[in-house]
NUKOLDO-655074 format. One record per residue: x, y, z of N, C-alpha, C in turn; residue number from 1. Coordinates in pm, 1 decimal. Atoms other than C-alpha are relative to their C-alpha. Layout:
! residues N
> X_Y_Z_X_Y_Z_X_Y_Z_NUM
...
//
This chain:
! residues 120
> 22.2_-85.7_114.7_-1430.1_-4417.8_548.1_-110.6_103.0_27.7_1
> 110.6_-89.8_-33.2_-1754.6_-4268.0_683.1_48.8_116.3_86.9_2
> -54.6_-105.2_-86.3_-1559.5_-4074.6_946.3_75.3_103.2_-83.0_3
> -75.5_-92.1_86.0_-1333.8_-3923.5_679.5_-96.8_89.4_-77.2_4
> 99.2_-79.9_74.3_-1635.0_-3809.3_473.2_-65.2_103.7_91.9_5
> 60.7_-92.0_-95.8_-1793.7_-3654.1_779.8_95.9_112.6_35.5_6
> -100.3_-102.7_-31.6_-1472.0_-3472.2_869.9_19.2_95.8_-117.2_7
> -14.0_-85.9_118.2_-1438.5_-3341.4_513.7_-119.9_93.3_-10.4_8
> 120.0_-84.2_5.9_-1798.3_-3215.1_518.4_4.6_109.5_106.5_9
> -10.6_-98.0_-108.4_-1743.8_-3042.2_852.5_104.6_105.9_-35.2_10
> -106.5_-94.1_37.2_-1420.3_-2884.6_725.5_-47.4_94.5_-110.4_11
> 50.8_-84.7_108.9_-1590.4_-2757.8_407.7_-103.5_98.8_53.8_12
> 100.0_-87.5_-59.8_-1882.7_-2617.9_606.7_66.2_109.3_83.7_13
> -71.5_-97.3_-81.8_-1646.0_-2447.7_851.8_71.3_103.0_-87.9_14
> -70.0_-91.5_90.9_-1440.0_-2298.1_565.7_-98.6_96.4_-66.3_15
> 100.4_-86.3_62.4_-1755.0_-2165.8_396.0_-50.4_104.5_98.4_16
> 45.8_-95.4_-101.3_-1877.5_-2007.3_719.5_107.0_104.1_30.7_17
> -109.4_-93.0_-26.2_-1536.6_-1852.4_777.9_11.3_103.0_-110.7_18
> -6.2_-93.5_113.0_-1532.9_-1698.3_430.1_-113.2_101.4_6.2_19
> 114.5_-90.3_-9.5_-1879.7_-1553.1_476.8_18.4_96.4_116.6_20
> -18.1_-83.7_-118.4_-1795.5_-1422.6_823.7_107.3_105.8_-20.0_21
> -110.4_-92.6_22.8_-1481.3_-1251.5_695.4_-27.9_95.4_-115.2_22
> 34.2_-89.0_110.0_-1663.9_-1070.3_416.3_15.5_145.0_44.7_23
> -22.5_-140.9_-29.1_-1587.8_-700.3_397.5_-132.0_67.7_37.6_24
> 123.4_-68.5_-40.2_-1843.7_-483.8_583.4_-45.3_98.8_-107.4_25
> 57.5_-98.9_90.3_-2074.9_-257.3_385.8_13.2_137.2_65.4_26
> -12.9_-135.2_-54.4_-1992.8_111.0_434.5_-137.5_66.7_2.5_27
> 131.1_-65.1_-11.0_-2296.3_304.3_558.9_-0.3_136.9_-67.8_28
> 7.3_-138.8_45.6_-2422.4_632.2_414.0_56.4_91.8_109.3_29
> -64.2_-91.6_-95.3_-2245.2_926.4_579.2_-94.5_44.5_110.9_30
> 94.1_-47.9_-101.6_-2562.4_1032.7_761.8_-19.8_-101.1_113.7_31
> 13.8_102.0_-103.5_-2563.8_703.2_957.2_121.0_-5.2_93.7_32
> -125.5_12.9_-74.7_-2203.6_734.2_1081.2_-0.3_89.3_123.5_33
> -13.8_-78.9_-121.8_-2149.2_845.1_1439.9_-46.1_-75.4_122.5_34
> 42.3_56.2_-128.2_-2236.8_784.1_1802.3_-141.2_47.2_30.0_35
> 141.4_-26.3_-22.8_-2612.8_765.5_1851.1_-36.2_-44.3_141.3_36
> 33.1_33.1_-138.3_-2764.9_767.9_2200.2_-146.0_32.1_32.2_37
> 129.2_-25.0_-63.6_-3091.6_748.9_2388.4_11.8_-58.2_139.8_38
> -4.4_58.2_-133.5_-3177.1_652.6_2743.5_8.0_-151.7_-13.6_39
> -23.2_144.7_-1.0_-3043.2_296.9_2787.2_39.8_-59.6_-135.3_40
> -41.4_51.7_130.8_-2929.0_269.6_2421.8_121.3_77.4_-49.5_41
> -116.5_-58.6_65.9_-2592.7_332.1_2256.4_19.4_-73.8_-130.9_42
> -24.0_58.5_131.1_-2532.3_275.0_1885.0_110.5_79.0_-67.1_43
> -111.6_-65.3_69.0_-2196.5_354.1_1725.7_15.2_-66.8_-135.9_44
> -14.9_49.7_136.6_-2170.1_318.5_1348.2_123.8_65.0_-59.6_45
> -124.5_-50.2_57.1_-1823.7_352.1_1195.7_-8.4_15.8_-150.6_46
> -1.7_-25.5_144.1_-1746.4_479.7_846.9_34.7_-124.3_-81.6_47
> -36.9_123.5_69.2_-1603.4_137.8_757.5_-108.7_-106.6_8.6_48
> 109.9_95.2_-9.7_-1929.9_-36.0_850.1_-2.7_-82.3_127.3_49
> 1.6_72.2_-128.2_-1853.3_-153.8_1204.3_-109.0_58.9_89.5_50
> 109.6_-41.9_-86.3_-2141.0_-140.8_1452.9_25.0_-51.3_141.5_51
> -8.0_34.4_-142.5_-2127.6_-137.4_1833.8_-131.9_45.6_60.6_52
> 134.8_-27.5_-49.2_-2470.1_-158.6_1998.3_-14.6_-52.7_142.1_53
> 29.1_41.0_-137.2_-2576.5_-172.6_2362.7_-137.1_53.7_37.4_54
> 132.4_-40.4_-48.1_-2932.2_-169.2_2497.2_-24.8_-69.8_132.7_55
> 28.3_52.1_-133.1_-3027.0_-211.6_2863.0_-149.7_10.8_24.3_56
> 142.9_3.6_-34.6_-3379.8_-317.1_2960.7_-12.2_-73.1_132.3_57
> 9.2_62.1_-132.4_-3437.4_-379.6_3329.2_134.1_-59.2_38.6_58
> -125.9_65.4_-36.3_-3176.1_-632.9_3434.0_66.7_-66.9_-120.2_59
> -56.8_62.7_119.3_-3112.0_-749.9_3075.1_78.5_97.2_-86.2_60
> -83.1_-79.4_91.1_-2854.4_-628.5_2826.8_6.0_-69.7_-135.2_61
> -23.1_50.2_134.8_-2829.6_-669.6_2451.3_121.2_73.0_-53.6_62
> -123.2_-59.0_50.0_-2486.7_-612.3_2302.9_37.0_-66.8_-132.1_63
> -41.0_51.1_131.2_-2373.7_-648.2_1940.4_122.0_78.5_-45.5_64
> -118.6_-58.8_61.3_-2030.0_-581.4_1793.3_24.8_-78.8_-127.7_65
> -8.2_73.7_125.6_-2037.0_-677.1_1426.2_-2.5_97.3_-117.9_66
> 2.7_-85.7_118.9_-2005.6_-542.0_1072.0_-138.9_6.7_-63.3_67
> 122.5_-10.1_78.8_-2289.7_-420.0_854.1_15.5_-92.3_-120.0_68
> -1.1_91.3_114.5_-2370.2_-691.8_600.2_-71.5_60.2_-119.6_69
> 78.7_-53.7_111.1_-2628.0_-502.6_395.1_-93.6_109.1_49.1_70
> 107.6_-95.2_-23.1_-2875.3_-218.5_372.4_-119.5_-46.4_-81.0_71
> 124.8_30.8_68.8_-3236.5_-292.3_282.1_-93.3_115.5_27.7_72
> 71.4_-125.1_-23.7_-3414.5_36.8_236.8_79.3_79.6_101.7_73
> -69.6_-72.9_-106.4_-3332.3_237.4_549.1_56.2_-92.8_106.4_74
> -46.0_98.0_-99.1_-3279.1_-78.0_759.3_141.0_-47.8_-31.7_75
> -130.2_60.6_24.1_-2936.4_-231.0_805.7_11.2_-132.3_72.7_76
> -17.9_135.2_-50.2_-2837.2_-591.8_864.0_142.3_-10.4_52.9_77
> -129.3_6.9_-67.6_-2551.7_-656.4_1108.6_25.3_-143.4_43.9_78
> -32.0_132.7_-50.4_-2370.6_-979.3_1187.0_115.9_-64.7_-70.9_79
> -105.3_81.5_58.6_-2131.2_-1253.9_1087.6_-64.8_-120.8_-66.5_80
> 53.3_115.4_71.2_-2228.9_-1504.1_820.5_-149.1_-14.7_22.7_81
> 143.4_21.7_-19.0_-2565.4_-1661.0_902.4_-53.4_57.8_131.7_82
> 40.1_-57.0_-129.2_-2571.8_-1498.1_1248.7_-12.9_150.6_-16.2_83
> 21.1_-141.3_28.9_-2728.6_-1160.3_1188.0_-127.4_50.1_64.0_84
> 119.9_-64.3_-52.0_-2986.7_-913.5_1310.4_-29.4_123.1_-83.5_85
> 44.6_-117.4_76.7_-3187.7_-641.2_1141.3_-28.6_114.5_96.5_86
> 34.7_-122.5_-70.7_-3197.4_-287.6_1276.8_-105.1_70.9_-85.5_87
> 110.6_-59.9_74.1_-3533.9_-147.7_1169.8_3.6_150.9_20.6_88
> -9.4_-146.0_-4.5_-3499.4_222.1_1085.8_-132.2_57.5_-51.3_89
> 129.8_-54.5_40.1_-3845.8_378.9_1087.6_9.9_147.8_-38.8_90
> -28.2_-138.3_41.1_-3706.3_734.2_1061.0_150.1_8.5_-23.5_91
> -143.7_-7.9_28.7_-3369.8_765.3_882.9_60.6_127.9_57.9_92
> -65.7_-118.4_-56.2_-3110.9_1018.4_999.1_-49.8_129.0_-64.8_93
> 44.0_-131.3_45.2_-3237.1_1375.1_975.4_39.0_103.1_106.1_94
> -44.3_-106.5_-90.0_-3131.6_1705.0_1126.1_-119.9_74.2_57.9_95
> 95.1_-86.0_-69.9_-3338.5_1888.6_1385.5_81.4_96.9_83.4_96
> -81.5_-99.8_-69.8_-3164.7_2207.6_1493.0_146.4_-39.4_-3.2_97
> -142.3_32.9_-8.7_-2814.3_2125.4_1617.9_27.4_-147.8_21.7_98
> -21.0_143.3_-19.3_-2866.5_1750.6_1643.6_-57.9_-78.3_-117.3_99
> 54.8_94.8_96.0_-2929.5_1457.2_1417.3_-82.3_-101.0_78.2_100
> 84.5_100.0_-63.0_-3207.2_1212.5_1498.4_-25.1_-114.9_-96.8_101
> 31.7_119.1_77.6_-3285.8_860.8_1381.3_-78.5_-92.1_93.1_102
> 77.6_93.2_-81.0_-3545.5_611.2_1503.6_32.8_-141.9_-45.4_103
> -42.9_137.5_27.6_-3412.9_254.4_1524.4_-68.3_-92.6_99.7_104
> 70.4_97.2_-84.9_-3614.5_-39.2_1658.4_-94.1_69.4_98.2_105
> 98.3_-70.3_-81.6_-3873.2_206.8_1790.5_55.6_99.6_98.9_106
> -64.0_-91.5_-94.9_-3621.9_417.8_1985.4_59.3_118.9_-77.1_107
> -58.2_-118.6_62.8_-3541.6_777.9_1888.0_140.1_22.5_55.8_108
> -139.5_-21.0_-37.5_-3163.4_817.1_1892.6_43.4_138.6_-44.9_109
> -48.7_-135.4_29.2_-2976.2_1148.4_1891.1_151.1_-4.6_-16.8_110
> -143.5_-16.8_22.5_-2633.3_1238.4_1756.2_26.5_148.7_-12.2_111
> -37.2_-139.9_11.1_-2461.5_1575.5_1793.6_52.5_31.1_-138.9_112
> -56.1_-39.6_129.3_-2311.5_1769.2_1506.2_126.2_-80.6_-29.8_113
> -121.0_69.0_43.3_-2046.2_1588.9_1308.5_118.7_94.0_14.2_114
> -118.3_-84.1_-10.3_-1686.6_1711.0_1354.9_14.0_90.1_-123.7_115
> -18.1_-93.8_109.9_-1628.9_2021.9_1145.5_-131.2_59.0_-51.1_116
> 130.3_-48.8_44.0_-2003.1_2080.5_1097.2_-43.5_109.4_97.2_117
> 32.3_-112.0_-88.3_-2081.6_2424.2_1236.6_-135.6_59.8_-29.8_118
> 129.8_-56.1_35.6_-2415.9_2490.7_1068.2_-112.6_-81.8_61.1_119
> 117.0_70.0_-57.4_-2750.2_2407.2_1221.9_-102.9_-30.4_-105.7_120
//
């Protein structure tokens, strides 16, 4: 009987985690959407809230492919269920000349003009 209770608890926990992990991503503000780059950093934020991140430091790599769970101020939280990470945005997206800039986790990222945007 104890084994059955344990299996039921595990199944309920797994189902709850699956529901949380499958939650719909949060759509980002339009100014966040696009391909952001810096030396050794790539951050792609999709209009539907999908994030693809790659950072290379020496021989190490950090890679994240996950949906945006929430925005807290300018920061955004990315992940699945309880497995998440915060991207700290110290300078939100802003235009400087013909490029957009944003500082995330202490790194200044640059994005070119959005498609169809011809004004500087």
